[in-house]
C-alpha positions as CSV (number, residue, x, y, z in Angstrom):
1,M,133.5,107.9,106.4
2,S,130.5,105.7,105.8
3,Q,129.6,107.5,102.6
4,D,133.0,106.6,101.2
5,F,132.1,102.9,100.9
6,V,131.1,102.0,97.4
7,T,130.6,98.2,98.0
8,T,129.3,96.0,100.8
9,T,132.6,94.1,100.6
10,E,134.5,97.2,101.7
11,M,132.1,97.8,104.6
12,V,132.4,94.2,105.8
13,A,136.2,94.3,105.7
14,Y,136.3,97.6,107.6
15,A,133.8,96.4,110.2
16,R,135.7,93.2,110.8
17,K,138.9,95.1,111.4
18,H,137.4,97.6,113.8
19,M,135.1,95.4,116.0
20,S,136.2,93.7,119.2
21,E,137.0,90.0,119.3
22,K,133.9,89.4,121.5
23,A,131.7,91.1,118.9
24,W,133.3,89.1,116.2
25,A,132.9,85.8,118.1
26,R,129.2,86.5,118.4
27,L,128.9,87.1,114.6
28,D,131.3,84.5,113.4
29,G,130.0,81.5,115.3
30,A,126.9,79.3,115.1
31,A,125.7,76.1,116.8
32,E,128.2,73.3,117.2
33,T,129.5,72.2,113.7
34,E,128.1,75.4,112.2
35,T,126.4,73.3,109.4
36,T,123.1,75.2,109.5
37,M,124.9,78.5,109.1
38,K,126.8,77.2,106.1
39,R,123.6,75.8,104.6
40,N,122.0,79.2,104.9
41,R,124.5,80.5,102.4
42,L,124.4,77.3,100.4
43,G,120.6,77.7,100.0
44,F,121.1,81.1,98.3
45,D,124.1,80.0,96.3
46,T,122.3,77.0,94.7
47,L,119.6,79.4,93.3
48,A,120.4,81.0,90.0
49,L,118.7,84.1,88.6
50,Q,116.9,83.9,85.2
51,P,117.0,87.2,83.3
52,R,114.5,88.3,80.7
53,I,115.2,90.8,77.8
54,L,113.4,93.6,76.0
55,V,111.5,94.8,79.1
56,D,111.3,98.6,79.7
57,V,113.5,99.0,82.7
58,S,114.1,102.7,82.3
59,R,112.4,103.1,85.7
60,I,113.0,100.7,88.6
61,D,111.0,100.9,91.8
62,T,112.6,98.9,94.6
63,S,109.9,99.8,97.2
64,T,107.3,97.5,98.7
65,T,104.7,97.5,101.5
66,F,105.0,95.6,104.7
67,M,102.2,95.6,107.4
68,G,100.8,98.7,105.7
69,H,104.1,100.5,105.9
70,K,106.1,101.5,102.8
71,L,109.6,100.2,102.6
72,R,112.2,101.8,100.4
73,I,113.6,98.3,99.7
74,P,112.1,95.0,101.0
75,V,114.7,94.7,103.8
76,L,114.2,95.2,107.5
77,P,116.7,95.2,110.4
78,A,116.3,91.8,112.2
79,P,115.9,91.7,116.0
80,I,119.3,91.5,117.6
81,G,119.8,91.7,121.3
82,S,123.5,92.7,121.2
83,T,123.6,95.7,118.8
84,Q,125.5,97.6,121.5
85,L,128.5,95.4,120.7
86,Y,128.8,96.9,117.3
87,D,127.8,100.5,118.1
88,P,127.5,102.1,121.6
89,E,124.1,103.6,120.5
90,G,122.7,100.1,119.9
91,H,119.0,100.0,119.1
92,R,118.8,103.8,119.1
93,A,121.1,103.8,116.1
94,V,119.1,101.1,114.4
95,A,115.8,103.1,114.9
96,R,117.3,106.3,113.6
97,A,119.0,104.7,110.6
98,S,115.7,102.9,109.7
99,E,113.8,106.2,109.7
100,T,116.5,108.0,107.7
101,F,116.6,105.3,105.0
102,G,112.9,104.3,105.0
103,T,112.4,100.9,106.5
104,V,110.8,99.4,109.7
105,P,113.1,97.8,112.3
106,I,112.2,94.8,114.4
107,L,113.9,95.5,117.7
108,A,114.7,92.8,120.3
109,S,113.4,93.5,123.8
110,M,116.5,92.0,125.5
111,V,118.5,95.2,125.4
112,V,120.9,96.5,128.0
113,I,121.5,100.1,127.3
114,S,118.0,101.5,126.7
115,T,114.4,100.8,127.9
116,W,111.6,100.0,125.4
117,E,110.2,103.4,126.1
118,E,113.5,105.2,125.4
119,I,113.9,103.3,122.1
120,A,110.3,104.0,121.1
121,G,110.9,107.7,121.7
122,V,114.0,108.0,119.5
123,T,111.9,108.6,116.4
124,P,108.1,108.7,115.6
125,A,108.7,106.3,112.7
126,P,107.2,102.8,112.9
127,K,109.0,100.2,115.0
128,I,108.2,96.6,115.9
129,L,109.1,95.0,119.2
130,Q,110.3,91.4,119.4
131,L,109.4,89.4,122.6
132,A,110.8,86.1,123.6
133,F,107.7,83.9,124.0
134,S,107.5,82.7,127.6
135,G,105.3,80.4,129.6
136,D,104.7,83.4,131.9
137,V,101.3,84.4,130.4
138,A,100.8,87.3,132.7
139,W,104.2,88.8,131.9
140,A,103.7,88.3,128.1
141,R,100.3,90.0,128.2
142,E,101.7,92.9,130.2
143,A,104.6,93.2,127.8
144,I,102.2,93.4,124.8
145,A,100.2,96.1,126.5
146,R,103.3,98.0,127.4
147,A,104.5,97.8,123.8
148,R,101.1,99.1,122.5
149,Q,101.1,101.9,125.0
150,V,104.5,103.3,124.0
151,G,103.8,103.2,120.3
152,Y,105.2,100.1,118.8
153,R,103.3,99.1,115.6
154,G,103.5,95.4,116.0
155,V,104.8,92.5,118.2
156,C,107.1,89.8,116.9
157,F,107.2,86.6,119.0
158,A,110.4,84.7,118.9
159,F,109.5,81.0,118.9
160,D,112.8,79.6,117.7
161,T,114.9,79.6,120.8
162,P,113.4,77.7,123.8
163,R,117.0,77.4,124.8
164,F,120.1,79.3,123.9
165,G,122.2,77.5,121.2
166,R,125.5,75.7,121.8
167,M,127.7,78.4,120.1
168,E,131.0,76.6,120.4
169,R,133.1,79.2,118.7
170,E,131.8,81.8,121.2
171,M,132.1,79.5,124.1
172,I,135.8,78.8,123.2
173,A,136.5,82.5,122.7
174,T,135.0,83.5,126.1
175,H,135.6,80.3,128.1
176,E,132.0,80.6,129.3
177,P,129.3,77.9,129.3
178,I,125.9,78.3,127.6
179,R,123.8,81.0,129.1
180,P,121.0,79.5,131.3
181,T,117.4,79.6,129.9
182,S,114.3,80.3,132.0
183,A,112.2,77.2,132.6
184,L,109.2,79.3,131.7
185,R,110.7,79.9,128.3
186,Q,111.2,76.2,127.8
187,G,107.6,75.6,128.8
188,M,106.0,77.7,126.1
189,S,103.4,75.8,124.1
190,W,100.5,75.9,121.6
191,D,98.2,75.6,124.5
192,L,99.5,78.8,126.2
193,L,99.6,80.9,123.0
194,P,95.9,81.8,122.7
195,S,95.9,83.2,126.2
196,V,98.9,85.3,125.4
197,I,97.7,86.9,122.2
198,E,94.0,87.4,123.2
199,G,93.1,91.1,122.8
200,A,96.7,92.0,121.8
201,G,95.5,95.0,119.8
202,L,98.6,94.9,117.6
203,P,99.6,93.1,114.5
204,L,101.4,89.8,115.4
205,I,104.5,88.3,113.8
206,A,105.6,84.7,114.4
207,K,109.4,84.3,114.1
208,G,111.2,81.0,113.7
209,V,108.7,79.2,111.6
210,T,110.1,76.5,109.2
211,H,107.3,73.9,109.1
212,P,104.3,74.5,106.8
213,E,101.8,73.1,109.4
214,D,103.1,75.4,112.1
215,A,102.6,78.3,109.6
216,R,99.0,77.3,108.9
217,R,98.2,77.0,112.6
218,L,99.6,80.4,113.4
219,V,97.7,82.1,110.5
220,D,94.5,80.4,111.7
221,M,95.2,81.9,115.2
222,G,95.4,85.4,113.7
223,F,99.1,86.1,113.0
224,E,99.5,88.6,110.2
225,V,103.2,87.8,109.4
226,I,105.0,84.5,109.3
227,Y,108.7,85.0,109.8
228,V,110.9,82.1,108.4
229,S,114.1,81.8,110.3
230,N,116.5,79.3,111.7
231,H,118.0,81.9,114.0
232,A,121.0,82.3,111.6
233,G,122.2,78.9,112.5
234,H,122.6,79.8,116.2
235,A,120.1,77.3,117.5
236,L,119.7,73.8,115.9
237,D,122.8,72.4,114.2
238,H,122.3,70.3,111.0
239,G,119.2,72.2,109.9
240,R,118.3,73.2,106.4
241,G,119.1,76.6,105.0
242,A,116.4,79.0,105.9
243,I,115.5,79.8,102.2
244,D,115.0,76.1,101.6
245,Y,112.0,76.2,103.9
246,L,110.5,79.3,102.3
247,P,108.5,77.8,99.3
248,D,106.6,75.3,101.5
249,V,105.8,77.9,104.1
250,V,104.6,80.4,101.5
251,S,102.4,77.7,100.0
252,A,100.9,76.8,103.4
253,V,100.1,80.4,104.1
254,G,98.3,80.7,100.8
255,G,98.3,84.5,100.8
256,R,96.5,84.9,104.1
257,A,99.6,86.5,105.7
258,Q,102.8,88.2,104.6
259,V,106.0,86.1,104.9
260,I,109.4,87.4,105.7
261,L,112.8,85.6,105.9
262,D,116.1,86.0,107.6
263,S,119.2,83.8,108.1
264,G,122.0,84.0,105.5
265,V,120.9,87.2,103.7
266,M,124.1,89.1,102.7
267,R,123.5,90.6,99.2
268,G,120.9,92.3,97.1
269,T,120.6,89.3,94.9
270,D,119.7,87.2,98.0
271,V,116.8,89.7,98.6
272,V,115.6,89.2,95.0
273,K,115.8,85.4,95.3
274,A,113.7,85.4,98.5
275,I,111.1,87.7,96.8
276,A,110.9,85.4,93.8
277,L,110.2,82.5,96.1
278,G,107.3,84.3,97.8
279,A,108.7,86.4,100.6
280,T,107.3,89.9,101.1
281,A,110.7,91.1,102.5
282,V,113.8,89.9,104.2
283,A,115.4,90.8,107.5
284,I,119.2,91.2,108.0
285,G,121.0,90.3,111.2
286,R,124.7,89.8,110.8
287,L,124.8,92.3,107.9
288,Q,123.1,94.9,110.1
289,C,125.9,94.4,112.6
290,F,128.5,94.9,109.9
291,G,126.9,98.2,109.0
292,L,126.8,99.4,112.6
293,A,130.4,98.4,113.2
294,A,131.5,100.2,110.0
295,G,130.0,103.5,111.0
296,G,127.2,103.4,113.5
297,E,123.9,104.9,112.4
298,A,125.4,106.4,109.2
299,G,127.1,103.1,108.5
300,L,123.8,101.2,108.6
301,V,122.1,103.8,106.4
302,R,125.0,103.4,103.9
303,L,124.6,99.6,104.0
304,F,120.9,99.9,103.1
305,E,121.9,102.3,100.2
306,L,124.3,99.7,98.9
307,L,121.8,96.9,99.2
308,Q,119.3,99.1,97.2
309,E,121.9,99.5,94.5
310,E,122.5,95.8,94.3
311,I,118.8,95.1,94.2
312,F,118.3,97.8,91.5
313,Y,120.9,96.3,89.2
314,A,119.5,92.7,89.7
315,M,116.0,94.0,88.9
316,T,117.3,95.8,85.8
317,Y,118.9,92.6,84.4
318,L,115.9,90.4,85.3
319,G,113.5,92.7,83.5
320,T,111.5,93.4,86.6
321,P,110.6,97.1,86.9
322,T,108.9,96.7,90.3
323,I,109.1,94.3,93.2
324,A,105.8,92.8,92.2
325,D,107.2,91.8,88.9
326,I,109.8,89.5,90.6
327,R,108.2,86.0,90.3
328,R,109.1,82.3,90.7
329,E,110.1,82.1,87.0
330,H,113.1,84.4,87.8
331,V,114.9,81.7,89.8
332,I,116.3,78.3,88.9
333,T,116.8,75.8,91.7
334,G,119.5,73.1,92.2
335,V,122.4,74.8,90.4
336,P,125.9,74.0,91.6
337,S,127.5,76.4,94.1
338,V,130.8,77.9,93.0
339,T,132.0,79.1,96.4
340,P,132.3,76.9,99.6
341,P,129.7,78.3,102.0
342,S,130.8,80.2,105.0
343,L,129.8,83.3,107.0
344,L,131.7,85.6,104.5
345,S,131.4,83.5,101.3
346,A,129.1,86.2,99.9
347,F,132.2,88.4,99.8
348,P,134.9,86.4,98.0
349,L,137.0,89.5,97.2
350,L,137.8,89.7,101.0
351,G,140.2,86.8,100.3
352,E,142.2,88.6,97.6
């Protein structure tokens, strides 16, 4: 079935029709007024692409390198703790699909159907483990050691959610209050971080970075990847779109670390825009869930294939035979958006 989809629009429509209301509420909602989520899309929609002509584009190479690993396209599965809502195999399906297609998943540690060890053993391909940074230094150090022992190739610290966000749409759908958050998680701080990462023995990724000064401090401490994200609008309401933070963070990093981005990425052209503004790669969250809901492991592979096709066509028209050829000159900022931003505004044909 998954191979029958010829557009991402079809996949999203099929996935929406076949997922539970609980699963949809998790995807559809964001914090309070959902302004940040809408600005995530608006940020991409107010960037225009600038094509160039008379460039030999008879061969297009969509691959890149992230943390020393080759990616077939500059797209990673973002860490999501609820993948089992979209496919019973959850993280196992994500790990297998990533190996099949040729990318590196960042997998959330807060899973309910598999242990870290079980997920690590699904495939020998590279995998990165995300940990929620906690004030419990002993636990965090033990978790890093455990990740290293079972074969993860890096650790991603989530710094963007000291508390769970006020997801009103989900709260209304489930009639449940906000999930409680550990006091230790709320107590995480710059003072504790050096004790946590000392002797980690794995490449470190900092997720949830939006301020350039925070990015500089993290790179100075030894983080190899800065992960720009506003948690897809699930945390702070009335924030900027994630891609709007990207240029300043890239400038602050100054080439000393790779930079990746999530929040609002729905199309291959979004990937190209992020690369043009200095990202090494992007990560997909909601879109990953649509792929899983449309066909499990095979659905996610097909989603990656369709994203590659979209990226391929964009690179052809821009006159950029390789990912390295995509530069700042290929985007124009501040253009008017033609579609009101929303979760699914990247798929306007769904409304026809």
